[in-house]
C-alpha positions in Angstrom: 0.0 0.0 0.0 1.1 3.6 -0.5 2.5 4.7 2.9 2.4 8.2 4.3 5.6 10.1 3.9 7.5 10.1 7.2 7.2 13.3 9.2 10.9 13.9 8.8 10.5 14.2 5.0 9.7 17.8 4.0 6.7 18.2 1.7 8.3 21.1 -0.1 11.8 20.0 -1.0 12.7 23.7 -1.4 11.6 24.8 2.0 10.2 22.9 5.0 7.4 24.7 6.9 8.5 25.9 10.2 7.0 25.0 13.6 5.6 27.9 15.5 8.2 28.9 18.1 7.2 29.8 21.6 3.9 27.7 21.5 3.0 24.3 22.7 3.1 21.6 20.0 -0.2 20.6 18.5 -2.1 17.5 19.6 -1.2 14.2 18.0 -4.4 14.4 16.1 -3.3 17.5 14.3 0.3 16.2 13.9 -1.2 13.4 11.8 -3.1 15.9 9.7 0.0 18.0 9.1 1.5 14.8 7.6 -1.4 14.6 5.2 -0.2 17.9 3.9 3.2 16.3 3.5 2.2 13.3 1.4 4.7 11.9 -1.0 4.9 8.3 -2.0 8.4 7.4 -3.0 11.4 9.0 -4.6 11.7 7.5 -8.0 10.7 9.1 -11.3 8.1 11.6 -12.3 5.5 11.1 -15.0 4.5 14.7 -14.9 5.9 15.6 -18.4 4.0 12.7 -20.0 0.7 13.9 -18.5 1.1 17.6 -19.1 2.9 17.5 -22.4 1.4 14.4 -23.9 -1.2 16.4 -25.8 -4.3 15.1 -24.0 -4.2 17.7 -21.2 -3.1 21.2 -22.2 -0.9 22.8 -19.6 -1.5 26.4 -18.6 0.9 28.7 -16.7 0.0 31.6 -14.4 -1.0 35.0 -15.6 0.0 36.9 -12.4 1.7 36.1 -9.2 0.7 37.8 -5.9 3.8 37.9 -3.8 4.6 39.4 -0.4 6.5 42.6 -0.5 10.3 42.2 -0.4 10.6 43.9 2.9 8.0 41.8 4.7 10.2 38.7 5.2 7.2 36.5 4.5 8.1 32.9 3.9 5.1 30.7 4.5 1.7 31.1 2.8 -1.4 30.8 5.0 -4.5 31.4 3.0 -5.9 33.0 -0.2 -9.3 33.6 -1.8 -10.7 35.2 -5.0 -14.1 36.5 -5.8 -14.6 38.4 -9.0 -12.0 41.2 -9.2 -10.9 40.9 -5.6 -8.2 38.8 -4.1 -7.1 38.3 -0.5 -3.9 36.5 0.4 -2.1 36.0 3.7 1.4 35.0 4.5 3.5 34.5 7.7 6.8 36.2 8.3 9.9 34.6 9.7 9.3 36.5 12.9 5.8 35.0 13.0 4.2 38.3 12.1 1.3 37.8 9.7 0.5 39.9 6.6 -2.8 40.1 4.8 -3.1 41.8 1.4 -6.2 42.8 -0.5 -5.7 43.1 -4.3 -8.1 44.6 -6.7 -8.0 44.1 -10.4 -7.4 47.3 -12.4 -10.0 47.7 -15.0 -10.9 44.0 -14.9 -7.4 43.0 -16.1 -5.8 39.7 -15.2 -2.3 41.3 -15.3 -2.7 44.5 -13.4 -3.7 44.6 -9.7 -3.6 47.3 -7.0 -2.7 46.0 -3.5 -3.6 47.2 0.0 -2.4 45.9 3.3 -5.1 45.1 5.8 -4.1 46.2 9.3 -5.9 45.1 12.5 -6.6 47.8 15.1 -4.2 46.2 17.6 -0.7 45.3 16.5 -0.7 42.3 18.9 -3.1 40.6 16.4 -0.2 40.3 13.9 1.5 37.7 16.2 -1.8 35.9 17.1 -2.4 34.1 13.9 -3.9 37.0 12.0 -4.6 35.8 8.5 -4.7 32.1 9.3 -7.8 32.0 7.1 -9.3 34.6 4.7 -12.5 34.8 2.7 -13.9 37.4 0.3 -17.6 38.1 0.5 -19.7 37.3 -2.6 -20.3 41.0 -3.2 -16.6 41.8 -2.9 -17.4 44.5 -0.3 -15.8 42.7 2.7 -12.8 40.6 3.4 -13.0 38.4 6.5 -9.7 37.6 8.2 -9.4 35.0 11.0 -7.2 35.5 14.0 -7.4 32.3 16.0 -5.0 33.5 18.7 -7.5 36.2 19.6 -10.5 34.0 19.0 -11.7 36.7 16.7 -12.6 37.3 13.0 -12.2 40.8 11.4 -14.4 42.0 8.6 -12.5 44.6 6.6 -14.9 46.8 4.4 -13.9 48.0 1.0 -15.1 51.5 1.9 -14.1 54.1 -0.6 -11.9 51.5 -2.3 -8.7 51.6 -0.3 -9.7 49.1 2.4 -8.5 51.6 5.1 -11.6 51.8 7.2 -11.6 50.1 10.6 -12.8 46.5 10.5 -15.8 45.1 12.2 -14.8 42.7 14.9 -16.5 39.3 15.5 -15.4 37.9 18.8 -16.0 34.3 19.8 -19.5 33.9 21.4 -20.0 32.1 24.7 -19.6 28.3 24.1 -22.5 25.9 24.3 -22.8 23.7 27.4 -21.5 20.7 25.5 -18.2 22.4 24.6 -15.2 23.0 27.0 -13.8 26.3 25.6 -11.2 26.6 28.3 -8.9 24.1 26.8 -6.1 25.1 24.4 -7.5 23.0 21.6 -10.6 25.2 21.3 -8.6 28.4 21.7 -6.0 27.6 19.1 -8.3 26.2 16.5 -11.0 28.8 16.6 -11.7 30.0 13.0 -8.7 28.2 11.6 -10.9 27.7 8.6 -13.7 30.1 7.5 -16.2 30.3 4.6 -18.7 33.0 3.8 -21.9 33.3 1.8 -24.3 36.2 1.2 -25.8 35.8 4.7 -23.5 33.5 6.7 -20.0 33.4 8.1 -18.9 29.9 9.0 -16.0 29.1 11.3 -14.4 25.7 12.0 -13.1 24.9 15.5 -11.5 21.5 14.8 -9.9 20.8 18.1 -12.9 21.7 20.3 -13.7 19.3 23.2 -17.3 18.2 22.8 -19.2 16.1 25.3 -15.8 15.5 27.0 -14.3 14.0 23.9 -11.1 15.6 22.8 -10.5 17.0 19.3 -14.1 16.1 18.3 -14.5 19.5 16.7 -17.4 21.8 16.0 -18.5 24.7 13.7 -19.9 28.2 14.4 -22.4 29.9 12.0 -22.9 33.7 12.2 -26.0 35.2 10.6 -24.5 38.4 9.0 -27.9 40.0 8.9 -29.1 39.5 12.5 -25.7 39.0 14.2 -27.0 35.7 15.7 -24.5 32.9 16.4 -25.5 29.2 16.0 -23.3 26.4 17.4 -23.2 23.5 14.9 -22.3 20.4 16.9 -22.2 16.6 16.3 -25.4 14.9 17.2 -25.9 13.7 20.8 -23.6 10.8 21.2 -22.1 11.5 17.8 -18.9 13.3 18.8 -15.8 11.3 17.6 -12.5 11.4 19.3 -9.8 13.1 17.2 -12.3 13.5 14.4 -11.4 17.2 14.1 -14.8 18.2 12.7 -14.5 21.6 11.2 -11.1 21.2 9.7 -12.6 22.3 6.4 -15.9 24.2 6.0 -18.2 25.3 3.2 -21.5 27.1 3.1 -24.3 27.7 0.6 -27.7 29.1 1.5 -28.9 27.2 4.5 -26.5 24.3 4.1 -23.2 24.1 6.1 -20.7 21.3 5.5 -17.6 20.4 7.5 -14.9 17.8 7.0 -13.9 15.5 9.8 -10.8 14.0 8.2 -9.6 11.8 11.0 -12.8 9.8 11.6 -12.0 6.1 12.0 -13.6 3.4 10.0 -16.9 2.0 11.3 -15.0 -1.1 12.5 -12.9 1.3 14.7 -9.8 0.1 13.0 -6.6 2.1 13.0 -7.6 3.5 9.6 -8.8 7.1 9.7 -11.0 7.1 6.7 -12.6 10.5 7.4 -16.1 11.9 7.1 -18.3 14.9 6.6 -21.2 16.5 8.5 -24.0 18.5 7.1 -26.3 20.9 8.9 -29.5 22.5 7.6 -29.7 25.9 9.4 -33.5 25.5 9.6 -32.9 22.6 12.0 -29.3 22.8 13.1 -29.8 20.3 15.9 -30.2 17.4 13.4 -26.9 17.1 11.6 -26.3 14.4 8.9 -23.0 12.5 8.8 -21.3 10.1 6.4 -17.8 8.7 6.3 -15.8 7.6 3.3 -17.7 5.1 1.2 -16.2 1.6 1.2 -13.4 0.8 -1.2 -14.2 -1.2 -4.3 -12.3 -3.7 -6.3 -8.7 -2.7 -7.0 -8.9 0.0 -4.3 -7.1 0.4 -1.1 -6.4 2.9 1.6 -2.9 3.4 3.1 -2.3 2.4 6.6 0.6 4.0 8.5 1.8 3.1 12.0 -0.1 6.1 13.4 -3.3 5.1 11.7 -3.4 7.2 8.6 -6.3 6.8 6.1 -8.0 8.2 3.1 -8.5 11.7 4.7 -12.0 11.9 3.2 -13.3 15.4 3.8 -9.9 17.1 3.4 -11.5 19.2 0.6 -15.1 20.3 0.6 -17.1 22.6 -1.7 -20.8 23.2 -2.5 -22.3 24.2 -5.8 -26.1 24.4 -6.4 -26.8 21.8 -3.7 -24.1 19.4 -4.9 -21.4 18.7 -2.3 -17.9 17.9 -3.5 -15.6 16.0 -1.1 -11.9 15.4 -1.6 -10.4 12.1 -0.4 -6.7 12.5 -1.2 -5.1 9.3 0.3 -7.3 6.4 -0.9 -5.7 4.6 -3.8 -6.6 2.5 -6.8 -4.7 0.4 -9.3 -5.2 -1.4 -12.6 -5.8 -5.1 -12.9 -2.5 -6.9 -12.3 -1.0 -3.9 -10.4 -1.0 -2.8 -6.8 -1.1 0.3 -4.6 2.7 0.8 -4.7 5.1 3.6 -5.6 6.4 1.5 -8.5 2.9 1.1 -9.9 2.2 4.8 -9.6 5.5 5.6 -11.4 4.7 3.2 -14.1 1.3 4.7 -14.6 -0.7 1.7 -13.3 -2.0 3.3 -10.1 -3.1 6.6 -8.6 -4.1 8.1 -5.3 -7.0 10.3 -4.3 -10.6 10.8 -5.4 -13.4 13.5 -5.4 -16.9 12.4 -4.4 -20.3 14.1 -4.9 -23.3 14.0 -2.6 -26.7 15.6 -2.5 -28.0 17.5 0.5 -29.2 14.3 2.0 -25.6 13.0 1.9 -26.6 10.3 -0.7 -23.7 9.8 -3.1 -24.2 11.2 -6.6 -22.6 9.0 -9.3 -19.2 7.4 -9.0 -16.2 9.1 -7.5 -13.9 11.0 -9.8 -10.4 9.5 -9.9 -7.3 11.1 -11.5 -5.1 9.8 -14.3 -2.7 7.1 -13.3 0.6 8.5 -12.0 -1.1 11.2 -9.8 -1.1 11.2 -6.0 -2.8 13.4 -3.4 -5.6 14.1 -5.8 -8.4 16.1 -4.1 -6.4 17.4 -1.2 -7.8 20.9 -2.2 -10.8 21.4 -4.4 -12.9 24.2 -5.7 -16.0 24.5 -7.9 -17.7 27.3 -9.8 -20.3 26.8 -12.5 -19.2 23.6 -14.2 -15.5 24.1 -13.5 -14.1 21.7 -10.9 -10.5 22.1 -9.7 -8.5 19.5 -7.8 -5.0 19.5 -6.5 -2.7 16.8 -7.9 0.8 15.8 -7.0 3.6 13.5 -8.4 6.2 11.2 -7.2 9.9 12.0 -7.2 12.3 14.7 -6.0 11.6 16.9 -9.0 7.8 16.6 -8.7 5.8 19.8 -9.0 2.3 20.1 -7.8 -0.5 21.1 -10.2 -4.2 21.8 -10.3 -6.3 19.7 -12.7 -9.4 21.3 -14.3 -12.5 19.3 -15.0 -15.8 19.9 -16.8 -18.1 18.9 -14.0 -21.1 18.7 -16.4 -19.4 15.6 -17.9 -19.1 13.7 -14.7 -20.8 10.3 -14.8 -24.0 9.6 -12.9 -24.0 5.8 -13.6 -24.7 4.1 -10.3 -23.1 0.9 -11.6 -19.7 2.6 -11.8 -17.3 2.5 -8.9 -15.0 5.2 -10.3 -15.1 7.7 -13.1 -11.8 8.3 -14.8 -13.0 11.4 -16.7 -10.0 13.1 -18.3 -9.2 16.7 -17.1 -9.4 19.4 -19.7 -6.5 21.5 -18.5 -3.6 21.4 -16.0 -2.5 24.5 -14.1 1.2 24.5 -13.5 3.3 27.4 -12.3 6.4 28.2 -14.3 8.5 29.5 -11.4 7.8 27.2 -8.5 9.2 23.6 -8.2 7.5 22.5 -5.0 5.0 19.7 -4.9 2.9 21.6 -2.3 1.5 23.9 -5.0 -2.3 24.1 -4.5 -2.3 22.9 -0.9 -2.1 24.2 2.7 -1.4 22.2 5.8 -4.8 23.0 7.4 -7.1 24.1 4.6 -7.7 24.4 0.9 -5.0 26.0 -1.3 -7.3 26.6 -4.3 -10.1 29.1 -4.9 -12.1 29.7 -8.0 -14.4 32.5 -9.3 -15.8 32.5 -12.8 -13.0 31.9 -15.2 -10.2 32.8 -12.7 -8.4 30.3 -10.5 -6.1 31.2 -7.6 -3.6 28.6 -6.2 -1.2 29.1 -3.4 2.2 27.7 -2.7 4.0 27.2 0.7 6.4 30.1 0.2 3.7 32.9 0.4 2.9 33.3 -3.3 -0.5 33.0 -4.9 -0.8 32.3 -8.6 -3.6 33.6 -10.8 -4.7 31.5 -13.8 -7.1 33.1 -16.3 -9.0 32.5 -18.4 -9.6 28.8 -17.9 -10.6 26.7 -20.8 -13.9 27.9 -22.3 -14.9 24.3 -22.8 -15.9 24.2 -19.2 -19.5 25.5 -19.6 -23.0 24.4 -18.7 -25.2 23.1 -21.5 -26.6 26.2 -23.2 -30.1 27.0 -21.9 -32.0 30.0 -23.3 -35.3 31.4 -22.3 -37.1 33.7 -24.8 -38.5 37.0 -23.8 -42.2 36.8 -23.9 -45.0 39.3 -24.7 -48.8 39.1 -24.7 -51.9 41.2 -23.9 -53.5 41.1 -20.5 -56.0 38.3 -20.5 -54.5 36.6 -23.5 -53.1 33.0 -23.1 -49.3 33.3 -23.5 -46.5 30.9 -24.2 -43.1 30.6 -22.5 -40.3 29.0 -24.6 -37.0 27.6 -23.4 -34.4 26.0 -25.6 -31.5 23.7 -24.5 -28.7 22.5 -26.7 -26.0 19.9 -26.2 -26.2 16.4 -24.8 -28.3 16.4 -21.6 -29.2 12.7 -21.6 -28.8 10.9 -18.3 -27.3 14.1 -16.8 -30.1 16.6 -16.8 -33.9 16.3 -16.5 -36.0 15.9 -19.5 -38.3 18.7 -18.2 -37.7 22.4 -17.9 -39.2 24.2 -14.9 -40.5 27.8 -15.4 -40.7 30.5 -12.8 -42.2 34.0 -12.7 -41.3 36.4 -10.0 -39.7 33.4 -8.2 -43.0 31.5 -8.2 -43.1 28.2 -9.9 -45.4 28.0 -12.9 -44.9 24.4 -13.8 -42.8 22.2 -16.0 -42.8 21.4 -19.6 -41.1 18.4 -21.4 -38.2 19.0 -23.7 -39.1 18.0 -27.3 -36.4 18.3 -29.8 -34.5 20.7 -27.5 -37.5 23.0 -26.9 -39.9 23.2 -24.0 -43.0 25.4 -24.1 -45.4 26.2 -21.3 -48.7 28.0 -21.8 -49.6 30.7 -19.3 -53.1 31.1 -17.9 -55.1 34.1 -19.1 -54.7 37.1 -16.9 -52.1 35.2 -14.8 -49.8 38.3 -14.8 -50.7 41.9 -14.4 -49.2 44.7 -16.5 -45.8 45.6 -14.9 -43.8 48.7 -15.7 -40.5 46.8 -15.7 -41.8 43.5 -16.9 -42.3 40.3 -15.1 -38.9 38.5 -14.4 -38.9 34.9 -15.8 -36.5 32.1 -15.3 -36.2 28.5 -16.6 -34.4 25.8 -14.7 -32.9 22.6 -16.1 -32.5 20.3 -13.1 -29.4 18.2 -12.6 -30.0 14.5 -11.9 -28.4 12.1 -9.5 -27.6 8.5 -10.4 -31.1 7.2 -9.7 -32.7 9.8 -12.0 -33.9 12.0 -9.2 -33.0 15.6 -8.7 -29.6 16.4 -7.2 -30.8 18.8 -4.5 -31.5 22.2 -6.0 -28.7 22.0 -8.7 -29.8 23.2 -12.0 -28.8 25.2 -15.1 -30.8 28.5 -15.3 -31.7 31.1 -17.9 -33.5 34.4 -17.4 -35.9 36.5 -19.5 -38.6 39.1 -19.1 -42.3 38.8 -19.8 -43.9 42.0 -21.0 -47.7 42.2 -20.5 -49.5 44.9 -22.5 -52.8 46.4 -21.3 -56.0 45.1 -23.0 -58.1 47.4 -25.1 -61.7 48.2 -23.9 -65.0 49.1 -25.3 -67.3 51.5 -23.5 -71.0 51.4 -24.6 -74.1 53.3 -23.5 -76.8 50.7 -23.9 -79.8 52.9 -22.9 -80.8 56.5 -22.0 -84.3 57.0 -20.6 -85.7 60.4 -19.8 -86.9 60.8 -16.2 -90.7 61.5 -16.2 -90.4 64.7 -14.2 -88.0 66.3 -16.7 -85.2 66.3 -14.1 -82.7 64.4 -16.3 -81.9 61.0 -17.9 -81.1 57.6 -16.6 -78.0 56.3 -18.4 -76.8 52.6 -18.3 -74.0 50.9 -20.1 -71.1 48.5 -20.1 -67.3 48.5 -20.3 -65.8 45.2 -21.8 -62.2 44.1 -22.4 -60.5 42.6 -25.3 -60.1 39.1 -23.9 -63.0 39.0 -21.6 -61.3 40.2 -18.4 -63.2 42.6 -16.1 -62.2 46.3 -16.1 -62.3 48.0 -12.7 -62.9 51.5 -11.6 -65.6 54.0 -12.8 -66.8 55.9 -15.9 -67.2 59.7 -15.8 -69.4 62.1 -17.8 -67.3 65.3 -18.2 -67.6 68.8 -17.1 -71.2 69.3 -18.4 -72.3 66.8 -15.7 -69.8 68.0 -13.1 -67.5 65.0 -13.8 -70.2 62.8 -12.4 -68.9 59.2 -12.0 -70.6 55.9 -12.1 -68.7 52.9 -10.6 -68.4 49.7 -12.6 -70.1 46.7 -11.1 -69.4 43.4 -13.0 -68.5 45.6 -16.0 -71.8 47.6 -15.9 -72.7 51.1 -14.9 -75.8 53.1 -14.2 -76.3 56.8 -13.3 -78.9 59.6 -13.5 -77.6 62.7 -15.3 -79.3 65.9 -14.0 -80.8 68.3 -16.6 -80.1 71.8 -15.1 -81.5 73.5 -18.2 -83.5 71.1 -20.4 -83.4 73.5 -23.3 -79.6 73.4 -23.4 -79.6 69.7 -23.6 -81.8 69.5 -26.7 -79.8 67.7 -29.4 -76.8 67.1 -27.0 -75.1 63.7 -26.4 -73.9 61.9 -23.2 -70.3 60.6 -23.3 -69.1 57.9 -20.8 -65.3 58.0 -20.4 -63.4 55.0 -18.9 -59.9 56.0 -17.9 -58.4 52.5 -17.7 -57.0 50.6 -14.6 -53.4 49.6 -15.4 -54.4 46.3 -17.0 -56.9 47.9 -19.3 -56.7 50.9 -21.7 -59.1 53.9 -21.7 -62.2 54.1 -24.0 -65.2 56.3 -24.5 -68.9 55.7 -25.5 -71.5 58.2 -26.5 -75.2 58.4 -27.2 -77.7 61.2 -28.1 -79.9 62.5 -25.3 -83.7 62.1 -26.1 -85.9 65.2 -25.7 -87.6 65.6 -22.3 -91.4 65.3 -22.4 -93.6 68.5 -22.7 -95.6 69.4 -19.6 -99.5 69.9 -20.4 -102.3 71.0 -17.9 -104.5 68.1 -16.8 -108.0 67.8 -18.6 -111.0 68.5 -16.3 -114.6 67.0 -16.6 -116.8 68.1 -19.6 -119.8 70.5 -18.9 -123.3 69.1 -18.8 -125.2 69.4 -22.0 -129.1 69.7 -21.9 -131.6 69.7 -24.7 -133.5 73.0 -24.8 -137.3 72.7 -24.8 -139.1 72.7 -28.2 -141.3 75.6 -29.3 -144.9 75.8 -28.2 -147.4 74.7 -30.9 -148.7 78.2 -31.7 -145.1 79.6 -31.7 -144.3 77.7 -34.8 -146.9 79.7 -36.7 -145.6 82.9 -35.3 -142.1 82.0 -36.3 -143.3 81.2 -39.8 -144.9 84.6 -39.9 -141.7 86.2 -38.8 -139.8 84.4 -41.5 -142.2 85.4 -44.1 -141.9 89.0 -42.9 -138.1 88.9 -43.1 -138.3 87.7 -46.7 -136.4 84.4 -46.2 -138.4 82.4 -48.6 -138.5 78.7 -48.9 -134.7 78.2 -49.5 -133.8 80.0 -46.4 -136.3 78.0 -44.5 -134.8 74.7 -45.8 -131.3 75.7 -44.7 -132.6 76.6 -41.3 -134.3 73.2 -41.0 -131.1 71.4 -42.0 -129.1 73.2 -39.4 -131.7 72.3 -36.8 -131.5 68.7 -37.8 -127.7 68.6 -37.5 -127.7 70.3 -34.1 -130.2 67.8 -32.8 -128.1 64.9 -34.2 -124.9 66.2 -32.5 -126.6 66.7 -29.2 -128.1 63.2 -29.4 -124.6 61.7 -30.2 -123.1 63.5 -27.3 -125.7 62.2 -25.0 -125.1 58.7 -26.2 -121.4 59.0 -25.6 -121.9 60.2 -22.1 -124.2 57.4 -21.4 -121.7 54.9 -22.8 -118.8 56.5 -20.8 -120.9 56.2 -17.7 -121.7 52.6 -18.4 -118.0 51.7 -18.9 -117.1 53.4 -15.7 -119.7 51.5 -13.8 -118.4 48.3 -15.3 -114.8 49.1 -14.2 -116.0 49.9 -10.7 -118.0 46.7 -10.6 -114.9 44.7 -11.8 -112.8 46.3 -9.1 -115.3 45.5 -6.5 -115.4 41.9 -7.8 -111.5 41.7 -7.6 
């Protein structure tokens, strides 16, 4: 089996890391861990040239080197990190005085950087482990610097850009009851490793005594919004002696992961296989834990006299709910070979692996193993997008460490595979450093990654920038079309995915609007379309934010946590047109005005809201809409002025609907006539006396009327009598009808 390098053998042949003078030696648990950082497996040959120069893996040298200033005397690197255009790196001087530098890219360049030294308020911090760990906040506005000797973390703000403002100080909170914080292990290891997200600062305390168990380890989480601390501990009864939980830490959202690299195998053998713990911050009292998965055929783990093992958990990282774990000391070999130095040198064996897990700590696919001839693979890891970085080392006195670059989207999810020997797409090798320690640190990760930039540290205080990484390391292209429809209209969202997604990504794309799930649609010939319900989205001035997610799958075809490829777009909703119609205008009987009724309807049947108005002539009188209808009485102040006029109902719109008008002519108001009274009584005058007829005839004769005149007079008399008679008949008929109506009313 591949043995651990003896502690007397320096890891960096150019310079051996110094022991801190004036302090007590670390516990035996941490001495073993330091030896992991000093892994080398023999002294014969080096196949590096064959790997880097063989044409299969293109080598790439640094674009920029961040180096301590000549007068600092810095000799040992401690930590480094990169986010966007901001770098932080720390080194330790020979006099054990630490130096932390912030560097900011000038104009986004990879080759021009402006540097600023971060200075703690008290000079004593410079000799108390200041800079043992550093982390750049995701927004690049704060650099967090750990100072374990003070049990403190500093948060240096960017401020006006020169990083000169006083830092915010985060002191260690009171320990929980299960932790003995008076012991040196807790004090010395507080915040030896840190990680930061948008809302959390996570600190490892690897040598904490928990439940009376030495070096069990723990993690602190600080909510950067509320200032609340949460102690993340092993489960009750789950503390493991010398497990050093918290030696490595990672955080994403509500998920915190910590490595426990010295956990022994379940059979409590001398082999320290390592493990990881996971906490969900919504229920931090219920951690999950898993140790290194069992070795498969042709695999073995080194056993040294002090109980060394695979060191599973030495590297941890989280990306979209997928947890990556480095296990640098487990080994594998080809058929007919063995886990020996000779087999490694001959390209028939390798050492190290990188595993993936979901947030339930179920393994995702097979472990990733390096090309044969590589050792210490996965000691440090980093992931961003679909770029995965892993430290690799070689055998031999001239070996130089390197960082291998992988396209994580091409990792296998086949559950039947024990190991995935996916080839790296690139190798990062410095051109002016010959130490095998490149990309590692004794107590943490020596690699960080942000977008297309990688930062890797060596043990002499320098940090190397590699950019840009191979553009082949990209997610499968997913696009979401901007959408547009009218309010109330059924719309369609369209997403397109290209590239090979079979067995790796879901066959369904999920759609979201304003962060709310709308549903999924199957991918057909690379396209997924989802209809949207009518009036599902209101008109928004800036548009409705849309997103499409293509979920990543684990080996059983289920989702891998929340991991997904995403694309964004905007939905523009236009207001619907309306029609305002006056359906009736009826004059009020007392000539006081008109009753006007009508409707307001929308283009796709949605219901406009608000009211209609009728202009200045009617004093801007308004009529509210009720189920799209309105009704109002318009007063006629001067009926004569309204003759021939029209009423116009105006709807102003309501955000989702456009304005519209409707008009109709006003009918004339009725004329007012006096009421008709009863007709006067008509009586028949009495006829002439018998002898008067003769006298009248005499008179006529005397007047000279003659027979013709007499005939006309007689005719007039007849007509007068006929009219009187007809009037009498009419009155009698009217009286009879009235009596009939009264009789009918009485009957009813």
